[in-house]
ROSETOR-641791 format. One line per 4 residues: for each residue x, y, z of N, C-alpha, C. Coordinates in steps of 0.2 Angstrom, whole numbers. Example, Ala and Ser with C-alpha at 12.3 -4.5 7.8 and 13.67 -1.06 7.14 Angstrom:
2
66:-28:39:62:-22:39:66:-16:39 | 64:-11:35:68:-5:36:64:0:39
end
This chain:
390
3:-6:0:0:0:-1:3:7:0 | 5:10:-5:8:15:-6:5:22:-2 | 7:28:-3:4:34:-2:-3:33:-3 | -8:35:1:-15:34:-1:-18:38:-6
-20:38:-12:-21:42:-16:-24:48:-16 | -30:48:-12:-34:54:-9:-29:58:-5 | -26:55:-1:-20:59:2:-15:63:-2 | -13:60:-8:-9:62:-13:-11:68:-15
-18:66:-17:-23:72:-21:-23:79:-17 | -23:81:-11:-23:85:-8:-17:87:-3 | -12:84:-5:-5:84:-3:-3:92:-4 | -4:96:-9:-3:103:-9:-7:107:-4
-12:105:-2:-15:109:3:-12:108:10 | -10:103:10:-6:100:17:0:105:17 | 4:105:11:10:110:11:7:117:13 | 2:119:9:0:127:12:-1:127:19
-5:123:22:-6:122:30:2:124:32 | 5:119:33:12:118:35:16:125:34 | 17:128:29:20:133:28:18:139:30 | 10:140:31:7:146:35:9:144:42
9:138:45:9:138:53:18:141:53 | 22:137:48:29:140:48:29:148:49 | 27:151:45:28:158:44:25:161:51 | 21:158:55:18:161:60:19:156:68
25:155:69:27:151:74:25:154:82 | 23:149:86:21:152:94:24:148:98 | 26:150:103:30:146:109:24:143:113 | 27:139:117:22:134:121:18:138:125
11:135:125:6:138:128:3:144:126 | 8:146:121:5:153:117:1:150:110 | 0:145:107:-1:142:101:-9:144:99 | -11:151:100:-17:153:100:-20:153:92
-15:155:89:-17:156:82:-17:148:78 | -12:145:81:-11:138:78:-18:133:81 | -20:135:87:-25:131:89:-32:133:86 | -33:139:84:-38:141:81:-39:139:75
-33:138:69:-33:136:64:-35:129:63 | -33:124:68:-34:118:69:-41:116:71 | -43:119:75:-50:119:77:-55:120:72 | -53:126:66:-58:127:63:-58:121:57
-51:119:56:-53:114:50:-55:108:52 | -54:106:60:-57:100:61:-65:101:62 | -68:105:64:-75:106:64:-78:108:56 | -74:110:52:-76:111:45:-75:103:41
-73:99:45:-74:91:42:-78:87:46 | -82:90:51:-87:87:55:-84:84:61 | -78:85:64:-75:81:69:-76:87:75 | -78:83:81:-80:86:87:-75:89:90
-74:95:92:-68:98:94:-68:100:101 | -63:98:106:-64:99:112:-58:105:114 | -57:110:116:-52:116:117:-51:116:124 | -46:121:125:-43:123:131:-40:118:136
-37:115:134:-34:108:137:-26:109:137 | -23:110:143:-16:113:144:-17:119:140 | -21:123:141:-22:130:139:-23:130:131 | -19:129:127:-20:130:120:-21:123:116
-21:118:121:-21:111:118:-28:109:115 | -29:105:111:-37:103:109:-37:95:106 | -43:92:107:-44:86:105:-49:85:99 | -48:83:95:-53:82:89:-57:74:90
-62:73:91:-65:67:91:-69:64:86 | -68:59:82:-72:55:76:-75:49:77 | -80:49:77:-83:42:80:-86:39:72 | -85:33:73:-89:29:66:-90:22:68
-97:20:66:-98:13:68:-101:12:74 | -101:5:76:-102:4:84:-97:1:87 | -91:1:85:-86:-1:88:-83:2:95 | -81:-2:100:-79:0:106:-72:2:107
-68:2:101:-61:1:102:-59:10:101 | -54:12:104:-53:19:103:-44:20:102 | -43:25:98:-35:25:97:-34:35:98 | -29:35:101:-26:43:100:-21:44:96
-20:49:91:-15:51:88:-13:59:89 | -7:59:91:-3:65:93:1:69:89 | 0:76:90:4:81:86:6:85:90 | 12:89:91:14:94:95:13:101:90
13:107:93:11:111:89:17:119:91 | 20:118:96:25:124:98:30:125:93 | 34:130:94:40:132:90:45:132:96 | 51:135:93:57:136:96:59:144:97
62:146:102:64:153:103:71:153:101 | 71:154:94:78:154:89:77:158:84 | 81:161:80:82:165:74:82:160:68 | 77:161:64:78:157:58:83:160:53
86:155:49:91:156:43:91:154:37 | 84:151:36:83:146:30:82:151:25 | 81:156:24:80:161:18:75:158:15 | 69:153:16:64:152:13:59:156:12
55:156:6:49:160:6:45:161:12 | 44:154:15:39:153:20:43:154:27 | 48:157:27:52:158:33:47:162:38 | 49:162:45:46:164:51:46:172:50
40:175:51:38:181:51:39:185:58 | 41:182:62:42:183:70:50:183:72 | 52:187:73:60:187:75:60:184:82 | 66:179:82:67:176:88:62:170:88
59:167:84:53:162:84:55:159:77 | 55:152:78:54:148:73:53:140:73 | 49:137:68:48:131:69:55:127:67 | 58:127:72:65:123:72:66:115:72
61:112:74:59:106:75:54:102:72 | 51:105:68:46:101:63:39:101:66 | 37:105:71:31:103:75:24:107:69 | 28:111:65:22:113:60:21:109:56
25:105:55:24:97:50:21:92:52 | 22:91:60:17:86:63:10:88:63 | 10:94:64:3:97:64:-1:96:58 | 2:97:53:-1:97:46:-2:89:45
3:86:47:2:78:45:-5:76:48 | -4:78:55:-11:74:59:-17:78:56 | -16:84:53:-23:87:50:-24:84:43 | -20:81:39:-21:78:34:-25:72:34
-22:67:40:-25:61:42:-32:61:43 | -33:68:48:-40:67:49:-45:70:45 | -43:73:39:-47:75:33:-49:69:30 | -44:65:29:-44:59:25:-50:54:29
-49:53:35:-52:48:40:-59:52:39 | -61:57:40:-66:61:41:-71:60:34 | -67:61:29:-70:59:22:-72:52:22 | -68:47:23:-68:39:21:-73:36:26
-71:37:33:-74:35:38:-74:27:38 | -67:24:35:-65:17:34:-63:14:39 | -67:15:46:-65:12:53:-71:12:58 | -70:8:62:-76:6:67:-74:8:74
-75:14:77:-73:15:84:-71:22:84 | -68:24:89:-67:32:90:-59:34:90 | -58:40:86:-51:42:85:-52:48:89 | -47:49:93:-44:55:96:-38:59:94
-40:64:90:-34:68:87:-31:73:92 | -25:71:95:-23:75:101:-18:80:98 | -19:86:99:-16:94:97:-12:96:103 | -7:94:104:-2:96:110:1:103:111
1:107:115:5:112:115:12:110:120 | 17:115:118:22:116:123:26:109:124 | 29:106:119:33:101:119:40:103:120 | 42:110:118:49:111:120:50:113:127
49:109:132:53:111:138:46:114:143 | 41:114:140:35:116:143:31:110:146 | 33:104:144:29:99:146:21:99:145 | 20:102:140:12:100:138:9:94:139
13:89:136:10:82:136:8:80:144 | 13:82:148:12:81:155:6:84:158 | 5:90:155:-2:94:157:-8:92:155 | -7:90:149:-14:86:146:-16:81:149
-10:77:152:-11:71:156:-15:72:162 | -12:77:166:-14:78:172:-20:83:172 | -22:84:167:-30:89:166:-35:83:163 | -34:76:164:-37:71:162:-39:70:155
-33:69:151:-34:68:145:-37:61:143 | -35:57:146:-37:50:144:-44:48:148 | -45:52:153:-51:49:156:-57:53:152 | -55:59:150:-60:62:146:-60:61:138
-55:58:136:-55:54:129:-52:48:129 | -55:43:130:-52:36:132:-48:34:126 | -43:31:127:-39:28:121:-35:21:123 | -37:16:119:-34:9:121:-27:11:119
-24:14:114:-18:15:111:-17:22:110 | -11:24:110:-9:33:108:-3:31:104 | -2:36:99:3:35:94:6:42:93 | 11:43:92:14:49:90:20:47:84
21:53:80:28:53:75:33:59:77 | 38:58:74:43:65:75:47:63:68 | 48:69:64:53:69:59:59:67:61 | 63:64:56:70:62:58:74:64:51
78:71:52:83:72:46:88:68:45 | 89:62:48:95:58:48:93:51:44 | 86:51:43:83:45:39:82:48:33 | 82:43:28:80:45:21:72:45:22
70:51:16:63:51:15:60:44:13 | 55:42:16:51:35:14:54:30:18 | 57:32:24:59:27:28:57:29:36 | 57:24:39:55:26:46:58:20:53
57:22:59:60:18:63:54:17:68 | 53:11:69:47:8:74:49:3:78 | 53:5:83:57:1:89:55:0:95 | 53:-6:98:51:-7:104:57:-5:110
54:-3:116:58:-1:121:60:7:120 | 65:9:125:67:16:125:69:19:117 | 67:24:116:68:27:109:71:34:109 | 70:37:117:73:43:119:74:44:125
78:49:127:81:48:134:75:53:139 | 77:52:145:75:56:150:79:63:149 | 76:69:150:77:75:149:76:80:156 | 83:82:159:82:84:164:86:91:164
85:96:169:89:102:169:93:102:176 | 98:106:175:104:108:181:105:115:182 | 104:118:187:107:125:188:110:125:195 | 117:129:194:121:128:200:124:135:200
122:137:207:124:144:209:130:144:215 | 135:146:212:141:147:217:141:153:220 | 142:154:228:142:160:230:150:161:234 | 153:167:231:160:167:234:159:174:238
165:177:238:167:184:239:169:188:234 | 167:193:232:168:198:227:173:202:230 | 176:206:225:181:211:227:185:213:220 | 191:217:220:195:220:216:198:215:212
199:215:205:201:210:202:209:211:203 | 212:217:206:219:217:206:220:213:215 | 216:211:218:217:210:223:213:202:225 | 215:198:221:210:191:222:212:186:228
216:189:231:219:185:237:214:187:243 | 211:193:243:206:194:248:198:194:246 | 197:190:239:191:187:238:190:180:238 | 185:178:236:184:170:235:181:171:228
184:168:222:182:170:216:177:164:213 | 171:165:213:166:159:210:167:158:202 | 172:163:199:171:161:192:177:155:192 | 183:156:195:188:151:195:184:144:198
181:145:204:178:138:207:174:135:201 | 168:140:198:164:138:193:168:134:188 | 175:136:186:178:133:181:180:126:183 | 182:126:189:183:119:193:178:113:193
172:117:194:166:113:194:164:110:187 | 166:115:182:163:113:176:168:107:172 | 175:107:175:179:103:172:178:95:176 | 176:96:183:176:90:186:169:87:185
164:90:183:157:87:180:158:83:174 | 163:86:170:164:83:163:167:75:164 | 170:74:170:173:66:172:167:63:174 | 161:65:176:156:59:179:154:54:174
152:56:168:150:51:163:155:46:161 | 162:49:160:168:45:159:170:40:164 | 170:43:171:173:39:176:168:36:181 | 161:38:181:157:36:187:151:32:183
150:32:177:143:29:174:146:23:170 | 142:17:171:144:11:168:144:12:160 | 150:11:158:150:12:150:146:8:145 | 143:4:148:138:0:145:131:4:145
131:10:150:125:13:150:126:20:146 | 120:23:147:119:29:142:119:36:147 | 123:40:146:121:49:149:125:53:146 | 121:59:146:125:64:143:124:70:148
129:75:149:129:80:153:133:86:149 | 129:91:148:130:96:145:129:103:150 | 135:105:151:134:112:154:133:118:148 | 129:121:148:127:126:141:127:133:142
128:134:149:128:142:152:132:143:157 | 137:148:156:140:150:162:141:158:163 | 137:160:168:136:167:168:139:170:176 | 143:176:175:146:177:180:149:185:179
147:190:183:152:196:183:147:202:178 | 150:208:180:148:213:175:153:217:172 | 159:217:176:164:221:174:171:218:174 | 175:220:170:182:216:169:187:218:174
185:222:178:190:223:185:187:221:190 | 182:217:190:178:216:197:177:209:198 | 179:206:203:178:198:204:170:198:208 | 166:195:204:159:195:206:158:190:213
152:192:215:150:187:221:148:181:219 | 144:180:213:141:175:211:142:172:203 | 143:165:203:143:162:196:137:157:196 | 134:157:189:129:151:188:132:147:182
129:142:183:130:136:177:124:134:178 | 123:132:169:117:129:169:117:124:162 | 113:117:163:115:113:157:109:109:159 | 111:102:153:105:98:154:108:91:154
105:87:157:106:78:158:101:75:156 | 105:70:150:100:64:147:103:58:150 | 97:54:152:98:47:154:93:42:151 | 94:37:151:90:31:148:87:26:155
91:25:160:90:21:165:88:26:171 | 83:23:175:81:27:181:87:27:186 | 91:21:187:96:22:192:102:26:189 | 103:27:184:108:32:180:106:39:181
99:40:181:95:46:182:97:49:189 | 96:44:195:97:46:201:104:46:202 | 109:43:198:116:43:201:119:50:198 | 116:52:193:118:59:190:117:65:194
111:65:197:109:70:202:113:70:208 | 114:63:210:118:64:217:124:66:216 | 128:63:210:136:66:208:136:73:207 | 131:76:203:132:82:201:132:87:208
126:85:211:126:88:219:133:89:222 | 135:82:222:141:81:227:147:84:224 | 148:84:218:155:87:215:153:95:216 | 148:98:213:147:106:214:147:107:221
145:105:227:145:108:234:153:107:238 | 155:100:235:161:99:237:166:103:235 | 167:104:228:172:109:225:172:115:227 | 166:118:228:164:125:231:166:124:238
166:120:242:168:120:249:175:120:250 | 179:116:245:185:116:245:189:123:245 | 186:127:241:187:135:240:185:139:244 | 181:137:250:179:141:254:172:145:252
169:142:247:163:144:245:157:140:246 | 151:142:243:146:138:243:142:136:236 | 139:131:235:135:129:228:129:126:231 | 123:130:227:117:127:227:115:124:221
113:118:222:112:114:216:104:113:215 | 101:115:209:94:112:208:94:109:202 | 92:103:203:90:98:198:84:97:197 | 82:98:191:75:98:189:73:91:184
70:88:186:66:81:182:61:84:177 | 63:84:171:58:86:167:54:81:163 | 56:77:159:53:72:155:56:65:156 | 53:60:157:55:54:159:57:50:152
60:45:152:63:41:144:56:40:140 | 55:41:135:51:39:130:53:32:128 | 47:28:130:48:20:130:42:17:126 | 43:14:121:39:11:117:36:3:119
29:3:119:27:-3:122:27:-8:115 | 31:-14:117:33:-18:111:27:-20:106 | 21:-22:109:17:-25:104:14:-19:101 | 13:-12:103:11:-7:99:18:-4:94
24:-4:96:28:-4:91:28:-8:85 | 26:-14:86:25:-20:80:19:-18:76 | 15:-15:81:8:-13:76:10:-6:72 | 14:-2:75:15:4:70:19:2:65
25:-2:67:28:-4:61:25:-8:55 | 20:-12:57:16:-16:52:12:-11:48 | 9:-6:51:6:0:47:11:5:43 | 16:6:45:22:9:42:23:5:36
24:-1:37:26:-5:31:21:-6:25 | 15:-6:27:10:-4:23:10:1:18 | 13:6:20:14:12:17:21:13:13 | 26:12:16:32:12:15:36:6:12
34:0:14:37:-6:11:41:-8:17 | 41:-15:19:44:-18:25:52:-16:24 | 54:-17:20:62:-16:19:63:-9:21 | 60:-4:23:61:3:23:57:5:30
56:-1:35:53:0:42:60:-2:46 | 62:2:51:69:0:54:65:-2:61 | 67:-8:64:64:-11:70:70:-12:75 | 76:-11:74:81:-11:78:85:-5:78
85:0:82:88:6:81:90:8:88 | 97:11:89:99:13:95:94:19:97 | 93:21:104:90:27:106:93:33:104 | 89:38:104:92:46:103:91:47:110
97:52:112:97:54:119:94:61:119 | 89:63:115:86:69:115:79:67:119 | 75:71:122:69:71:126:62:72:123 | 57:70:124:51:71:122:44:68:127
40:74:127:36:74:132:30:69:130 | 29:66:124:25:61:123:28:54:129 | 32:54:131:33:50:136:29:49:141 | 26:55:143:20:55:149:14:52:147
12:52:140:7:48:137:8:41:137 | 14:39:135:16:32:134:16:29:142 | 17:32:146:17:30:154:9:29:155 | 5:31:152:-2:30:154:-5:26:150
-4:26:143:-6:21:139:-1:17:135 | -4:11:132:1:8:127:2:12:122 | 7:12:119:7:15:111:16:15:109 | 16:19:105:23:19:101:24:26:98
30:29:98:32:34:95:38:32:90 | 36:35:82:39:33:77:42:39:73 | 48:37:71:52:43:69:52:41:61 | 50:46:57:49:45:51:54:50:46
58:47:41:63:49:38:61:56:33 | 65:61:33:62:66:30:69:70:25 | 75:66:25:80:68:21:80:66:14 | 78:71:10:78:69:3:86:72:-1
86:70:-7:90:72:-11:94:79:-9 | 89:84:-10:91:91:-9:89:96:-4 | 85:92:1:81:96:6:80:91:12 | 79:93:19:77:89:24:82:86:28
89:88:26:94:84:29:97:89:35 | 94:94:36:98:98:41:95:97:49 | 98:95:53:97:93:60:91:98:62 | 87:95:68:82:100:71:85:104:76
83:109:78:86:114:82:91:118:79 | 92:117:73:97:121:68:93:126:66 | 96:133:65:93:139:62:92:137:55 | 95:133:51:93:131:43:90:126:43
87:123:49:82:117:48:75:119:44 | 72:115:41:64:116:38:63:110:37 | 56:108:39:53:102:38:51:100:30 | 52:95:28:52:92:21:46:91:20
42:96:16:35:94:14:33:87:11 | 38:85:7:38:78:5:35:73:9 | 37:74:15:34:70:21:27:69:23 | 24:75:20:17:76:24:12:69:22
12:69:15:7:63:13:9:57:16 | 15:56:16:18:48:18:16:49:26 | 17:53:31:15:53:37:8:53:39 | 4:56:35:-4:57:35:-5:49:32
-3:46:27:-5:40:26:-3:34:30 | 2:35:34:4:31:40:-1:32:46 | -2:37:47:-8:38:53:-15:34:50 | -17:36:44:-23:33:41:-23:25:41
-17:23:39:-16:16:39:-17:13:46 | -13:15:50:-13:13:56:-20:13:61 | -25:17:58:-32:18:61:-36:13:58 | -35:11:51:-38:7:48:-37:-1:50
-30:1:53:-28:-8:54:-30:-9:61 | -31:-4:66:-32:-5:73:-40:-4:74 | -42:-1:69:-51:0:70:-54:-2:64 | -52:-9:63:-55:-12:56:-64:-13:56
-67:-11:50:-74:-12:49:-75:-19:48 | -80:-22:51:-83:-28:52:-84:-31:45
end
């Protein structure tokens, strides 16, 4: 089963939707325009719309037949706080905002599947089209779950997709088990004693101490984590001082921690706190560590990963479905939904001959519109497979 003919027919519409969303990116919990557009299209196609879930999130409900089965299909809607450098005609019109992770494409993909399924109704049961806000650090998936997503909209299974610029267009990965890491944040505040830069001996320099902490932290993964396990610690910010001739009182380090196993996550939190506080104490300073656990690992359920792979193979061919692929150390708040319901998160290739290969979160990234009908056909095939008509 290749791309569904009807979806191929309106693929140019999907491209127009996607590029319009790309021109008007919105940050997490601020996706008001995006949410309005999605709601209007769902309503136009006769899909029941429920809004104001996790502020700007919404769910479209489509029922057909008498079947009791239900399925959830999820897309994220928010953008990143970064400046676009694609030079595309459909580039962001909002300074410092861009769809640098392809959520515009995910939204347009799910809309395409909704349009097709509303037209054909070749299923028996209930589809919940979940349009989620604030994936990029805001935890919109967690908020939707906490606000009763699955109690209000029961789902026997839930599925999501993400574009993958490292995979060729027309290929995908549907892998059981962990596919993405836990995503945490760490903030370290070192307090010393400020003073004149010409008299460092009567100050306690938090910049120097912060440098020691930074170097010591980089040894944790190499020397304290089992090499057969996975962990990534990246200190991405170091802020201190306001004048070149003044030793400041305070230095701040911030970064991210990624792990796959709960015990490694616990270990990293403990060790980071230990290294920062002990290093600071050795220099007669103090260190305050705030370790924030954001997203748990994204773990696909084996049976549902197999079902997702089977549906993808109907569209792309079995040879183009990867079922054994190492996890990616990025994070995803679809993980909160997978903790509540069985399901799978599938990565869909978007790397074409001349586009789609720039990594996500890069200022030159752009979603490959050629993926839209493939992703929509996958979602449609999955629904027709899981909610078959008698």
